[in-house]
C-alpha positions in Angstrom: -57.8 9.4 -7.4 -57.5 11.5 -10.5 -54.4 13.4 -11.1 -56.5 16.5 -11.7 -58.4 16.3 -8.4 -58.1 19.1 -5.9 -56.7 16.7 -3.3 -53.9 15.5 -5.6 -53.0 19.2 -6.4 -52.9 19.9 -2.7 -50.6 16.9 -2.1 -48.3 17.9 -4.9 -48.1 21.5 -3.6 -47.2 20.2 -0.1 -44.6 17.9 -1.6 -43.1 20.8 -3.6 -43.1 23.0 -0.5 -41.5 20.2 1.5 -38.8 19.6 -1.1 -38.0 23.3 -1.3 -37.9 23.5 2.5 -35.5 20.6 2.7 -33.4 21.9 -0.1 -33.0 25.3 1.4 -32.5 23.9 4.9 -29.8 21.5 3.7 -28.1 24.3 1.8 -28.2 26.5 4.9 -26.8 23.7 7.0 -24.2 23.0 4.4 -23.1 26.7 4.3 -23.1 26.7 8.1 -20.9 23.7 8.2 -18.7 25.2 5.6 -18.4 28.3 7.5 -17.6 26.4 10.7 -15.0 24.4 8.8 -13.4 27.6 7.3 -13.4 29.2 10.6 -11.8 26.2 12.3 -9.1 25.7 9.7 -8.5 29.5 9.6 -8.2 29.6 13.3 -5.8 26.6 13.2 -3.6 28.3 10.7 -3.6 31.7 12.4 -2.7 30.0 15.8 0.8 29.1 14.5 3.5 29.1 15.4 2.7 27.6 18.8 6.0 28.8 20.3 9.1 30.6 19.1 10.6 28.8 16.1 14.2 27.8 15.7 13.8 27.6 11.9 11.8 29.5 9.3 12.5 27.4 6.3 13.3 23.9 5.3 15.3 22.3 2.4 14.8 18.5 2.1 17.4 16.8 -0.1 15.5 13.5 -0.7 17.8 10.8 -2.0 15.2 8.6 -3.7 16.0 4.9 -3.7 17.7 4.6 -0.3 21.5 5.2 0.1 23.5 2.6 1.9 24.1 3.7 5.4 26.8 1.0 5.9 28.9 2.5 3.1 28.3 6.2 3.8 27.3 7.2 7.4 27.4 4.1 9.7 31.0 2.7 9.8 31.3 -1.0 10.7 35.0 -1.8 10.2 34.8 -5.1 12.2 32.6 -6.5 9.4 35.8 -7.0 7.3 36.7 -10.0 9.5 33.2 -11.4 8.9 33.0 -10.7 5.2 31.4 -13.7 3.4 30.1 -15.3 6.6 26.4 -16.1 6.9 24.4 -13.5 8.8 23.4 -15.0 12.2 19.8 -15.7 12.8 20.1 -14.0 16.1 20.8 -10.7 14.3 18.0 -11.1 11.7 15.5 -12.2 14.3 13.0 -13.4 11.6 12.7 -10.0 9.9 10.7 -9.9 6.8 12.8 -9.8 3.6 11.8 -8.5 0.2 11.1 -11.0 -2.6 14.4 -10.1 -4.1 16.4 -11.8 -1.4 14.0 -14.0 0.5 14.6 -16.8 -2.1 18.4 -16.6 -1.7 19.9 -19.7 -0.2 22.4 -17.7 1.8 22.7 -14.1 3.1 26.4 -13.5 3.5 27.7 -10.5 5.4 29.2 -7.9 3.1 31.6 -5.4 4.5 31.9 -2.0 3.0 34.9 -1.6 0.6 35.1 2.1 1.4 37.2 3.6 4.2 35.9 5.9 6.9 37.6 8.7 8.6 36.8 11.2 11.4 36.3 14.9 10.5 35.8 18.1 12.3 36.3 19.1 15.9 33.7 16.5 17.0 35.3 13.7 14.9 32.2 12.9 12.8 32.8 9.6 11.1 32.1 9.7 7.3 32.9 7.6 4.2 35.6 8.5 1.8 32.9 8.8 -0.8 31.8 12.1 0.9 34.9 14.2 0.9 33.1 17.5 0.5 30.4 16.7 3.1 33.3 16.0 5.4 34.4 19.6 5.1 31.1 20.8 6.8 31.2 18.0 9.4 30.9 20.4 12.3 27.6 21.8 10.9 26.1 18.3 10.6 24.1 16.1 12.9 24.1 12.5 11.7 21.3 10.3 13.0 22.2 6.6 12.6 19.2 5.2 14.4 16.3 6.1 12.1 13.8 3.4 11.3 10.6 3.1 9.3 7.7 0.7 8.9 7.7 0.0 5.1 10.0 -2.3 3.3 9.3 -1.2 -0.3 10.0 2.1 -1.9 6.6 3.6 -2.7 5.1 3.1 0.8 8.4 4.0 2.5 8.9 7.3 0.7 5.2 8.1 1.1 5.5 7.4 4.8 8.6 9.6 5.1 7.0 12.6 3.3 3.3 12.3 4.4 3.3 10.3 7.7 1.3 7.5 6.1 2.1 4.5 3.9 -1.3 5.0 2.2 -1.6 7.6 -0.6 -3.8 10.6 -0.1 -2.3 12.4 3.0 -0.8 15.9 2.7 3.0 16.1 2.2 5.3 17.7 4.7 5.7 20.8 2.6 1.9 21.1 2.2 1.4 20.9 6.0 3.9 23.7 6.5 2.4 25.8 3.7 -1.0 25.4 5.4 0.2 26.0 8.9 2.7 28.8 8.4 1.9 30.3 5.0 4.5 32.0 2.9 6.8 35.0 3.3 7.0 35.9 -0.4 3.8 36.9 -2.2 5.4 36.4 -5.6 6.6 32.8 -5.2 4.8 29.6 -4.1 5.3 28.6 -0.5 6.4 25.1 -1.5 8.7 24.4 -4.5 9.9 21.0 -5.8 12.8 20.0 -8.2 13.9 16.6 -9.5 17.2 15.4 -10.8 19.0 12.1 -11.5 17.5 8.9 -12.5 17.7 6.5 -15.4 15.4 4.0 -17.0 14.2 1.5 -14.4 14.8 3.7 -11.4 12.1 4.2 -8.9 9.4 6.6 -10.2 8.3 9.7 -8.2 4.6 10.4 -8.0 3.2 13.9 -7.8 1.3 13.0 -4.6 4.6 13.1 -2.8 4.3 16.9 -2.9 0.5 16.9 -3.1 -1.9 18.7 -0.6 -4.0 15.6 0.1 -7.2 16.9 1.9 -5.7 20.3 2.5 -6.8 23.2 0.3 -5.2 22.8 -3.2 -3.2 26.0 -3.0 -0.8 24.2 -0.6 0.4 21.8 -3.2 4.1 21.9 -4.1 4.9 23.6 -7.4 7.3 21.6 -9.5 10.1 23.5 -11.4 11.5 22.0 -14.5 14.9 22.7 -16.1 15.0 24.7 -19.3 13.4 27.9 -20.6 9.9 27.0 -19.3 10.3 26.1 -15.6 6.6 25.9 -14.9 4.2 24.7 -17.5 1.5 27.0 -18.8 2.9 30.0 -16.9 4.1 32.0 -19.9 1.6 33.9 -22.0 0.9 32.5 -25.5 2.1 34.5 -28.6 0.2 37.7 -29.0 -1.0 37.8 -25.4 0.9 40.6 -23.7 1.0 41.3 -19.9 -1.5 44.1 -20.1 -4.0 41.8 -21.9 -3.3 39.1 -19.3 -4.1 41.6 -16.5 -7.3 42.7 -18.1 -8.3 39.1 -18.7 -7.6 38.2 -15.0 -9.6 41.2 -13.8 -12.6 40.0 -15.9 -12.3 36.4 -14.6 -12.0 37.7 -11.0 -15.3 39.7 -11.4 -17.0 36.6 -12.7 -15.7 34.5 -9.8 -16.8 37.2 -7.3 -20.3 37.1 -8.8 -20.4 33.3 -8.4 -19.1 33.6 -4.9 -21.9 35.9 -3.8 -24.4 33.2 -4.8 -22.5 30.2 -3.5 -19.6 31.1 -1.1 -16.9 28.4 -1.2 -13.3 28.3 -0.3 -12.5 26.8 -3.7 -13.5 30.0 -5.5 -11.3 32.2 -3.3 -8.5 29.7 -3.8 -8.9 29.9 -7.6 -8.7 33.7 -7.5 -5.6 33.6 -5.3 -3.9 31.1 -7.6 -4.6 33.1 -10.7 -3.1 36.2 -9.1 0.0 34.3 -7.9 0.6 32.8 -11.3 0.5 36.4 -12.7 3.1 37.5 -10.3 5.2 34.4 -10.9 5.5 35.4 -14.6 8.1 37.9 -13.4 9.4 36.3 -10.2 10.2 32.8 -11.6 12.4 33.9 -14.5 14.4 36.1 -12.1 14.7 33.3 -9.6 16.0 30.7 -12.2 18.4 33.1 -13.9 21.8 32.3 -12.3 23.9 34.4 -14.7 24.5 36.9 -12.0 26.1 34.4 -9.7 29.8 35.0 -9.2 32.4 32.4 -10.3 33.2 31.4 -6.7 29.6 30.2 -6.2 29.9 27.8 -9.1 33.2 26.6 -7.6 31.4 26.0 -4.3 28.6 23.9 -5.8 30.7 22.2 -8.5 30.8 22.4 -12.3 27.4 20.6 -12.6 25.8 23.7 -11.1 26.1 25.3 -14.6 24.0 22.6 -16.2 20.3 23.1 -15.6 18.5 20.1 -14.2 21.4 18.6 -12.3 21.3 18.1 -8.5 24.0 20.8 -8.2 22.1 23.3 -10.2 19.0 22.6 -8.1 20.9 23.1 -4.9 22.0 26.5 -6.1 18.4 27.3 -7.0 17.4 26.1 -3.5 19.7 28.7 -2.0 18.2 31.4 -4.2 14.7 30.3 -3.1 15.7 30.5 0.5 17.0 34.0 0.0 13.6 34.9 -1.3 11.9 33.3 1.7 10.3 30.3 0.2 9.1 28.2 3.1 9.8 24.7 1.9 12.1 23.4 -0.9 12.2 19.8 -1.8 14.9 18.4 -4.0 14.7 14.8 -5.2 17.7 13.0 -6.6 16.8 9.6 -8.1 19.0 6.5 -8.7 20.0 5.3 -5.2 18.3 1.8 -5.5 21.5 -0.2 -5.7 20.5 -3.9 -5.9 23.4 -4.6 -8.2 26.9 -3.3 -8.7 26.8 -1.1 -5.6 30.6 -0.9 -5.6 30.7 1.0 -8.8 27.3 2.7 -8.8 27.4 4.2 -5.3 30.6 6.2 -5.9 29.2 7.6 -9.1 26.0 8.7 -7.3 27.9 10.3 -4.5 29.9 12.3 -6.9 26.6 13.7 -8.2 25.5 15.0 -4.8 28.4 15.3 -2.4 29.9 18.7 -3.4 26.6 20.3 -4.1 25.1 19.2 -0.7 28.1 20.5 1.2 28.2 23.6 -0.9 24.6 24.4 -0.1 25.3 24.1 3.6 28.4 26.2 3.4 26.7 28.8 1.1 23.7 29.2 3.5 26.1 29.5 6.4 28.3 32.2 4.9 25.1 34.2 4.0 23.7 34.0 7.5 20.8 31.8 6.4 21.8 28.4 7.9 20.8 29.5 11.4 17.1 29.6 10.5 17.1 27.2 7.6 17.0 23.5 8.3 18.7 21.2 5.7 17.9 17.5 5.7 19.6 14.8 3.6 17.7 11.5 3.7 16.4 8.5 1.8 13.4 6.4 2.6 15.2 3.5 4.3 18.6 1.8 4.4 20.3 -1.2 2.9 21.1 -4.6 4.2 24.4 -5.8 5.6 24.1 -9.0 3.6 24.4 -8.8 -0.2 21.9 -9.3 -2.9 23.3 -11.6 -5.5 26.5 -13.6 -5.4 29.3 -12.2 -3.3 31.9 -14.0 -5.4 30.9 -12.2 -8.6 31.6 -8.7 -7.2 28.5 -7.3 -8.9 26.3 -7.7 -5.9 24.1 -5.0 -4.3 22.2 -4.5 -1.1 18.5 -5.0 -0.5 16.0 -2.8 1.3 16.4 -2.4 5.1 13.8 -0.4 7.1 15.1 -1.4 10.6 17.8 1.2 10.6 19.2 3.9 8.4 21.2 7.1 8.6 20.5 10.7 7.6 22.0 14.0 8.3 20.5 17.4 9.3 22.1 20.9 9.6 21.0 24.4 10.6 17.6 25.6 11.8 18.0 24.8 15.5 19.9 21.5 14.9 23.1 20.8 16.9 26.1 20.4 14.6 29.0 18.1 15.0 26.8 15.4 16.6 26.2 11.8 15.9 23.0 10.4 17.5 22.0 6.8 17.8 23.8 3.5 17.5 23.2 0.3 15.6 24.5 -3.2 16.3 27.7 -4.5 14.9 25.9 -5.3 11.6 24.1 -2.1 11.1 21.0 -4.2 11.3 19.1 -3.3 14.5 19.0 0.0 16.5 20.5 -0.5 20.0 20.6 3.1 21.3 18.5 6.3 20.8 15.9 4.8 18.4 14.3 7.5 16.1 11.1 6.6 14.3 10.1 8.5 11.2 7.3 10.1 13.1 9.9 11.3 15.7 11.8 13.0 12.8 8.6 14.6 11.5 7.7 15.8 15.1 11.2 17.3 15.4 11.1 19.1 12.1 7.7 20.7 13.1 9.1 21.5 16.6 12.0 23.5 15.1 9.5 25.5 13.1 7.6 26.4 16.2 4.8 23.8 15.8 3.6 21.3 18.4 2.9 18.3 16.2 0.1 17.0 18.6 -1.8 20.3 18.2 -1.3 20.7 14.5 -4.4 19.1 13.1 -6.8 19.2 10.2 -10.3 17.7 10.3 -11.3 15.8 7.1 -14.4 13.6 6.7 -15.1 13.7 10.4 -11.7 12.8 11.6 -8.8 14.8 12.9 -5.5 14.2 11.0 -2.0 15.2 11.8 1.4 14.6 10.0 2.6 12.3 12.8 -0.7 10.4 13.0 -1.0 9.2 16.7 2.8 8.9 17.3 6.0 10.9 17.4 8.3 12.4 20.0 10.6 15.4 19.6 14.2 14.2 19.5 15.5 16.8 22.0 19.0 15.5 21.9 19.7 16.9 18.5 18.4 20.4 19.2 21.0 23.2 19.5 
């Protein structure tokens, strides 16, 4: 059949009409699906909180690298009599070890060289390495029975902050930004700061404060120390604020024209982010300028609070963020991965965070902010009771231990002066009031008025939630 024949022309016309029909139909179905998705996610966000919240804001003090619970929060004085003896197989129970200690011919019990004392009306037991934390003991809830599923740093910290060991899920702060939104139109809902760390310390990946499959606007915004806290926020030379405003208005009009032809949530998000960045040009410098803080505030947080980029300075900024109703503040302090020389490195690391952490709790309390602000001090897992290296050389460390570790919480509906959970005589296995990481996440959401089982987001045909298919609220620690 000739390509110029009438029949061929009719067939081509039908093909073109069919292709146009399918294209337009699929576009219509795609827009309908998008509309349904936007409606469902919007309804999900607007349905929160599910009940009256105990907390409005959260500060997570993430001690990256895993602090040793045996030396800080879980006293085991009886280990001094067993120091140097081999850890019994009945205690280890065949638990998987990392490659750093699995090849050791022995795993000797290593008692903490640091003394513990009881503090506060409730007699909270804390290490001598945390003298300032001890002064706010009655505001703290220490959980000694937390356990996780990962034995290495990256999957463990990813699990703690996203509910999954696999990358790609939204972080806790992003979930809260999506579900509850912000209370300050001039600052991001979720802010991140990093301090500490030396060459060789565990790295931190931006996905730990990333939005995953949630809309991009819920990503944590990282603040740096120095004169330029957020990259590309300031105008270039010769570009004044009036010009910036005119430029944004022109871009907004172009985006609106594009949106009329192809409505997408991404375009609306882009417009919102441009506007927020414009407002942040004034709000962020005001936020990070601590010159107006009185002398007694620096005395509360410690001398390091005067040095931008330190953990103490970041704690002070966290309080200023909370005053401005930032929903979620995440402070990372690196350098807790003590595989060697723990006896000298751990005290130095504690001096970097102890006064500032306690100062933050005390400062929030004296300003009436602690009652609806939850503060969490936690690492990704714990450390082993046996040493890594040779116990005779006194330069030993402790290996990773996911079976039990300790954290503390304060404020925001958490009961102060409480110790929850119990480990065995070796701080190796949980024996009472076991708390899984998903339980901790469920409890955080509960204090913010969110039922973790109902807080979902559909992505690629599946419903996701922070706590996956697990998690129970730890009611014993609620005020």
